[in-house]
C-alpha positions in Angstrom: 0.0 0.0 0.0 1.2 3.4 -0.9 -0.4 6.8 -0.2 -0.7 9.1 -3.1 -2.1 12.5 -3.8 -4.1 11.9 -7.0 -5.4 8.9 -8.7 -4.1 8.3 -12.3 -6.6 9.1 -15.1 -4.8 7.1 -17.8 -5.4 3.5 -16.4 -7.7 0.9 -17.8 -10.5 1.6 -15.4 -11.3 5.1 -14.1 -14.4 6.0 -12.1 -14.7 9.8 -12.4 -16.7 12.1 -10.1 -19.8 13.5 -11.5 -19.3 17.2 -10.6 -22.7 18.2 -11.7 -24.2 15.7 -9.4 -22.1 16.9 -6.5 -23.0 20.4 -7.0 -26.8 19.7 -7.4 -26.5 17.7 -4.1 -25.0 20.7 -2.2 -26.8 23.6 -3.9 -29.9 23.6 -1.7 -27.9 23.7 1.4 -25.6 26.6 0.1 -28.8 28.4 -1.0 -30.3 28.3 2.4 -27.2 29.4 4.1 -26.8 32.3 1.6 -30.5 33.4 2.1 -30.2 33.2 5.8 -26.9 35.2 5.7 -28.6 38.0 3.7 -31.6 38.0 6.0 -29.3 38.2 9.1 -27.6 41.2 7.4 -30.9 42.8 7.0 -31.8 41.9 10.6 -28.6 43.6 11.8 -29.3 46.7 9.7 -32.9 47.0 11.1 -32.4 46.0 14.8 -28.6 46.3 15.3 -28.8 43.1 17.4 -25.9 41.0 18.1 -27.9 37.9 17.7 -28.3 38.6 14.0 -24.6 39.1 13.7 -24.0 35.7 15.2 -26.6 34.0 13.0 -25.1 35.7 9.9 -21.5 34.6 10.8 -22.7 31.0 11.5 -24.4 30.8 8.1 -21.5 32.4 6.3 -19.3 29.7 7.9 -21.8 27.1 6.6 -21.5 28.5 3.1 -17.7 28.4 3.3 -17.7 24.8 4.6 -20.2 23.6 2.0 -18.1 25.1 -0.8 -15.0 23.4 0.5 -17.0 20.1 0.7 -18.0 20.4 -2.9 -14.5 21.2 -3.8 -13.3 18.1 -1.9 -15.8 15.8 -3.5 -15.8 17.1 -7.1 -12.4 18.8 -7.5 -10.0 16.1 -6.4 -10.2 13.8 -9.3 -11.5 10.2 -9.8 -12.8 8.0 -7.0 -11.3 4.8 -8.3 -8.8 3.6 -10.8 -7.4 0.2 -11.6 -5.2 -1.7 -14.0 -3.9 -5.3 -14.0 -1.4 -4.5 -11.3 -2.9 -2.0 -8.9 -6.1 -0.5 -7.6 -6.2 3.3 -6.5 -9.0 4.4 -4.2 -9.6 7.9 -3.1 -9.5 7.8 0.7 -10.8 11.2 1.5 -9.1 14.5 2.2 -10.9 17.7 2.9 -8.3 20.4 2.3 -6.0 18.2 0.1 -6.7 14.9 -1.7 -5.7 11.6 -0.3 -5.7 8.3 -2.0 -4.1 4.9 -1.6 -2.5 2.6 -4.3 -2.9 -1.1 -3.5 -1.3 -4.0 -5.3 -4.0 -6.5 -6.2 -2.3 -9.0 -3.9 -3.4 -6.7 -1.0 -7.0 -6.9 -1.9 -8.9 -10.1 -0.8 -12.5 -9.3 -1.5 -14.5 -6.6 -3.5 -18.1 -6.4 -2.4 -21.0 -4.4 -4.0 -23.3 -3.4 -1.2 -26.9 -2.2 -1.3 -27.8 -0.1 1.8 -31.4 0.4 2.8 -32.2 3.6 4.8 -35.3 5.3 6.0 -38.2 6.2 3.7 -37.1 3.7 1.1 -33.8 5.4 0.5 -31.1 3.2 -0.9 -27.4 3.6 -1.7 -24.9 1.3 -3.3 -21.2 1.2 -2.6 -18.1 -0.8 -3.3 -15.9 -2.0 -0.4 -12.5 -3.4 -0.5 -11.4 -6.0 2.1 -7.7 -6.0 2.5 -5.1 -8.5 3.8 -4.3 -8.0 7.5 -0.9 -6.4 6.6 -2.5 -3.8 4.2 -5.2 -3.0 6.6 -2.7 -2.6 9.5 -0.6 -0.3 7.3 -3.6 1.7 6.3 -4.7 2.2 10.0 -1.0 3.1 11.0 -0.9 6.0 8.5 -1.7 9.0 10.6 -3.3 10.9 7.6 -5.7 8.1 6.8 -6.2 6.3 10.1 -9.3 8.1 11.4 -11.1 7.7 8.1 -10.1 4.1 7.7 -11.3 3.2 11.3 -14.6 5.2 10.7 -15.2 3.4 7.4 -14.5 0.0 8.9 -17.1 0.7 11.6 -19.7 1.8 9.1 -19.0 -0.3 6.0 -16.9 -3.2 7.4 -14.0 -2.2 5.2 -11.4 0.6 5.5 -11.9 1.6 1.8 -15.2 2.2 0.1 -16.6 4.0 -2.9 -20.2 5.3 -3.1 -22.6 4.9 -6.1 -22.5 7.6 -8.7 -25.4 6.3 -10.7 -27.5 3.1 -11.2 -25.4 1.3 -13.8 -22.0 2.7 -12.9 -20.9 0.4 -10.0 -22.2 -2.6 -11.9 -19.9 -1.7 -14.8 -17.0 -1.0 -12.5 -17.4 -4.3 -10.8 -17.4 -6.2 -14.1 -14.3 -4.4 -15.2 -12.6 -4.9 -11.8 -13.3 -8.6 -12.2 -11.6 -8.6 -15.5 -8.5 -6.8 -14.1 -8.1 -8.7 -10.8 -6.0 -11.8 -10.4 -7.7 -15.1 -9.6 -7.2 -14.8 -5.8 -9.5 -11.9 -5.4 -13.2 -12.7 -4.6 -16.2 -10.7 -5.8 -19.4 -10.6 -3.9 -22.7 -8.6 -3.7 -24.7 -8.0 -0.5 -28.1 -6.4 0.1 
């Protein structure tokens, strides 16, 4: 396992981020924060109250954090890349991108999960089970350790990639099967 900054875009398999989807997902929140910030400014102008200043500053901080989140999700390149020798997975990063490059020998299982939430909400994600040595090395890396532990608790794996669209992860799973050596298992769970 090796930590990298960006995933390569010239490999056989690349799962790009759909920037438009990320922007549409965060636009309502940014809009609410902006409107509330403007209303808080009007409130300060009319009443001169410190409460409106606090509300305005909190909402402005919310706008900044949401914009940074959009940048982190959409601006740091692909989520997953693979060739016949390696798999690269983006492993987070809020202010700067973080990714890991794994040799196929470090990957034991690739699983396509279907998660069921409230109100009939569903999500799909790929998780990567690693050899004990690779998982220990991932958790030992100070820049990736907290995310790896959190993902392991939630997804059962230190590395996961969320769905970008209905057929996308199915195609990615098929292509990963073609690239992976014989020792890697592929499963699906619902």
